[in-house]
C-alpha positions, 0 to 999 in steps of 0.5 A: 791938060798937062799931067806931071808924073813923078817916080822916086827910086832907090839907088844901090851900091854893090859891096862884097863883105868878107867875114871870118866865122868864129864859134865865140862871141868874144870875137867882136868883129867876126861873124859869130856862129853856133855850130856842131861838129866844127872846130877852129884850125888853121885860122878858120873852121874845119870839120871836127873829130870823127869816129873809127870802128874798132870792134864789136862789143859782147852783147852783155857789155854795159860800158867802158871803164878805165882805171884812175891815174896815168901811171898804170892806166888800164881799160876795161869792159864792164859787165854785171858783176865783173870786168874784163881787161881790154888788152887781154880779156882777163876777167876780174870779179867785182861788185861795185866798179864805181872807181877802179885803181891799179896798185902795182906792188914792188915785186910787180904784182898787180891788184885791181881795187874797185871802190863803190859807195858801200864797199871796197872790193879787190882782185889780185888776179887769183881771188877777190873780196871786200876790204875790211874796215872800209864802208866804201866811198865816193872817191879814191886815189893811190898816193904816198904808197897808200890807198886813200878813200873818201866818203862824205867829209871823211877820208881813210888811208891804208897802211903803206905798201898794203892797200888792202890793210886798214888796220889802224895804228899810229904809223899805219892806217887811219882816218880823218874827218874834214868838215867844211862849208865846201860840202862832201868830197866828190873826187881825190886827185894826186897833184903836185905832191899833194892830194886835191879833194874836189868837193861840192862847192870848193876844193881842199888841198891835203898836204901829207907830211912824212911818216907816221902820216900827218897832214894839213888841209887848206880849203877854198870855196868855188865862187861859181856854184855847185860842182858836178860829179863825173866832170872832174879830170886832171888835164895837163897842168890843171884840174878841170871840172864843170860848175853851175856857172861854167867850166872851171880850172884849178891850178894849185892855188886858184879856181878860175872860170874858163870863159865861153867854149859853148857852155851856154848851149848845155842843159844843166838839168840833165847832169846825170848824163855827164861823163868826162875824159881827158886826152893829152891835156884836152877835156871831153864831156858827154852832155845833152844840149838845150835842143835835146841832142846828145853831144860830146863837148871838147875843150882845150883848157889852155887855149880856152876854146871848145866845140861840140862833136856829133858823138852821142855816147855817154860811155867814154874813156880817155888816156892816150886816145878817146874810146867810146861805145855806141850801139854795141860797137867800140870806136876810137875818135879820129882827128877829123871826120864827118858825123856818123849816121847821116848827120851834117856838120852845121853852123848857124850865124845869127841875123846880122846887118853884116857890118853895114847900115840898117837900110834895106839891102839885097843879098845876091850871092854868098861864097867862102874862102878855103876848100871843100863843099858847103850848102848855104841857107840864108833867111831874111827878117821877113822869113824868106829863105833861099838855098844854094850850094857849091865849092870854095872860091865859087860865087853862089848866086841865089835864084831870087835875091833876098831883101831885108835889113839883115840876114841869118845864114845856116851852113851845112856839109858832109865833106870831111875836108872842108875848111872855112877861112872867110865867108863872103856876102855880095850885097846891094845896099840902098844909099840914096833916093832919086826922083824922076818926072815926066810930062 
C-alpha cells in the first residue's frame, strides 16, 4: 500500500520596518507613543528636562512663591505668617500670601502687597498692616499706576500712585460690578494695554480710558468648559489656561484650544493639585496623571507640543528659570537630565501591525537610530514578552522571536544622552503557503 503524505507550510519574507516615534496621535504615519520624561528635539525624541540641586530649605518653609508680573518679579520662601525674599532673606510679615505684588514708587521705594480671600495686606519694608476699604480678593494686578483687585464679580481700584489708598472719589479709588454669565473672576492680567479678567467660564477684557478712570468691558464665553484656577499664565504673546476640554490660549480677541499635547493623560478630578508657571513663553503645570503619578506637564503653546517630566512637586515658580521645592530642597530645572529617585524615562507604543498586513508574523529583533542606550520590551497580542537592551545602531535580537499579528513595545532608559530618531523592527511576515507531498 502506498501512503501519500502531504504538509502545508507557510512561507515568510523578511522586512526591516523603520518608524519615527511621536508623542502625538495626529502624526498619522509615525509610531505614536505614550511616554514620560521624553520630549521632541532634533527631529526625534530626547530625554526631557532634569533637576539641579540649589540648596537645602529651612525645615519650617512651606513652599515657594513669586510676585505676579514680570516688571519687578521677586521670589520668596513662604512660612506660616511671613515671607522671606530668596535674594537676600529679607523678612516680610503677611497673613495671606495668595497673590503677591511688588509696587515700586517713583522714588524707588518698594511695597509688598499680599492679596488674600479676606484681606489685603501690605509691607513697606519697615511695617505692615491691612489695607482699609478692601475685603480681600481672588485676583489682583498693578496697572495704570493703581492696584486692582477682584472678588466674585466685583473689581476695586486704588488711587493713582497710592496702592494702599482706596478712599473713593470721582478721580480716585472706586469699584465696579461686572455681572456676567462667564462667572466669577479667577485672575487679572495686564495685557496689551488692557486688563484681561479670566473668569470661570470665559474672559472679560477691561479697557481703561484716561483720568478720571473710566472703562468699557467686553465679555466672551469659553466654549471649552470650566476654567481651572491656578492654571492661568501669561506665556509670551498669549494667556494660557486649562479648561475641562483641554489647554486653551487667549490672544486678545479669540479663545482657542491647543490640541493634543498630552491633555488626555491628566486626571481632572485632582484639580486641587494644579499649580502653574511660565518660563520664556513655555507653560508648566503640576498635575496628577490618570495612573496616579504626580508629574510636571510642559507645553510649548506656540508649537502646540507638550510632554510630561518626572518632577512630582506642586511648589513651582517661573520667570527666567523654573524653580521647585521637593523634600526640603530647592532645585532648578535643567535643559536635560534623567529622572530623580531612580525612575526611568519611558515610552509605550500601542499594539501595532507595524504598517503591514494582519497576517501572522515573527518579530526577530529591534533597534534604533540615534545615540545612547535603551531597553526594549516587546509583547505580542498573546501576552508573550521578550526583553533586550543595547546601544544605537545595534541589532538587538530577541532570545525567542515573538509571534503575532501585532506587537506593543515599551522603551526605558536612564541614559541622559539618549536620542531616538527612528525605531526599526526586523519582521518575518507570512505571505504564502506551500504544499509538500511524499509517497
